[in-house]
C-alpha positions as CSV (number, residue, x, y, z in Angstrom):
1,M,0.0,0.0,0.0
2,P,1.4,3.4,-0.9
3,P,2.4,5.5,2.1
4,T,-0.3,8.1,1.5
5,A,-3.1,5.5,1.2
6,T,-5.5,5.1,4.1
7,F,-7.4,2.1,5.3
8,H,-11.2,2.5,5.3
9,E,-13.3,-0.1,7.2
10,S,-16.1,-1.5,5.2
11,P,-19.6,-0.4,6.3
12,R,-21.4,-2.5,8.9
13,S,-24.6,-4.3,7.8
14,T,-28.0,-2.9,8.5
15,R,-29.3,-3.2,12.1
16,V,-32.6,-5.0,12.4
17,P,-34.8,-5.1,15.5
18,L,-35.4,-8.8,16.0
19,K,-36.2,-10.9,19.0
20,V,-34.5,-14.3,18.8
21,L,-34.1,-16.6,21.8
22,I,-30.5,-17.6,22.4
23,A,-28.4,-19.7,24.7
24,I,-25.2,-18.2,25.9
25,E,-22.2,-20.1,27.3
26,G,-19.1,-18.3,28.7
27,S,-16.0,-20.3,28.0
28,A,-13.7,-18.9,30.7
29,E,-16.1,-18.6,33.6
30,N,-18.4,-21.6,32.8
31,R,-21.5,-19.5,32.9
32,T,-24.6,-20.5,31.0
33,C,-27.8,-18.6,30.5
34,D,-30.7,-17.9,28.2
35,G,-31.2,-14.6,26.6
36,E,-32.7,-12.9,23.5
37,T,-31.6,-10.5,20.9
38,I,-32.9,-6.9,20.7
39,V,-31.2,-5.7,17.5
40,V,-29.1,-7.9,15.1
41,N,-26.8,-7.4,12.2
42,R,-24.2,-9.6,10.4
43,Q,-21.4,-8.5,12.8
44,G,-23.3,-9.2,16.0
45,A,-26.2,-8.1,18.1
46,L,-27.5,-6.2,21.1
47,I,-28.7,-8.9,23.6
48,A,-30.5,-9.1,26.9
49,T,-29.2,-11.9,29.2
50,G,-30.3,-13.5,32.4
51,I,-26.9,-12.8,34.1
52,E,-24.4,-10.0,33.9
53,L,-21.5,-10.6,31.5
54,S,-18.1,-8.8,31.3
55,K,-16.7,-6.8,28.5
56,G,-14.1,-8.7,26.5
57,M,-15.6,-12.1,27.7
58,R,-15.5,-14.9,25.1
59,I,-18.9,-16.6,24.6
60,S,-20.6,-19.2,22.5
61,I,-24.1,-18.4,21.5
62,F,-26.8,-20.6,19.9
63,A,-29.7,-19.1,18.0
64,Y,-32.8,-21.4,18.5
65,L,-34.6,-20.0,15.5
66,T,-32.0,-21.1,13.0
67,D,-30.3,-23.9,15.0
68,K,-27.0,-22.1,14.5
69,P,-24.1,-21.7,16.9
70,A,-21.5,-18.9,16.8
71,A,-18.4,-17.8,18.7
72,A,-18.4,-14.2,19.9
73,R,-17.1,-11.7,22.4
74,I,-18.8,-9.2,24.6
75,A,-17.9,-5.8,23.0
76,Y,-20.2,-3.5,25.1
77,V,-22.0,-3.7,28.5
78,D,-24.7,-1.1,29.1
79,P,-23.7,0.8,32.3
80,K,-27.3,1.5,33.2
81,N,-28.5,-2.1,32.5
82,P,-25.6,-4.5,32.7
83,R,-27.8,-7.4,31.4
84,H,-27.9,-5.6,28.0
85,C,-24.7,-6.4,26.0
86,G,-23.4,-5.8,22.6
87,I,-21.7,-8.9,21.1
88,E,-19.4,-9.2,18.1
89,L,-19.4,-12.4,16.2
90,D,-16.0,-13.9,15.4
91,K,-17.2,-14.7,11.9
92,P,-19.8,-12.2,10.5
93,G,-22.8,-13.9,9.1
94,N,-26.5,-14.5,9.2
95,I,-27.1,-16.7,12.2
96,W,-30.3,-14.9,13.0
97,G,-32.4,-15.9,9.9
98,C,-33.6,-12.5,8.8
99,L,-30.7,-10.7,7.1
């Protein structure tokens, strides 16, 4: 890449409000809970969980609607409601069934 070139991140996919029941398993802390999505896109989702999760935590999720698992990490925890988290999928894709 020439020294004057700049890197531009590709745009994120459209966010879609969608309620999908999910199972969440935390690999490091052996936590398991059910939850649901609030908003989804190909890169991740905003989710509501039954337990508080930590930013940076590695998780596995399972979308019941599509019968698809995915690896992800907690990218954001809402400071006003710590049971609402933003997750980033390791491999962007449509595990939600609507995109």
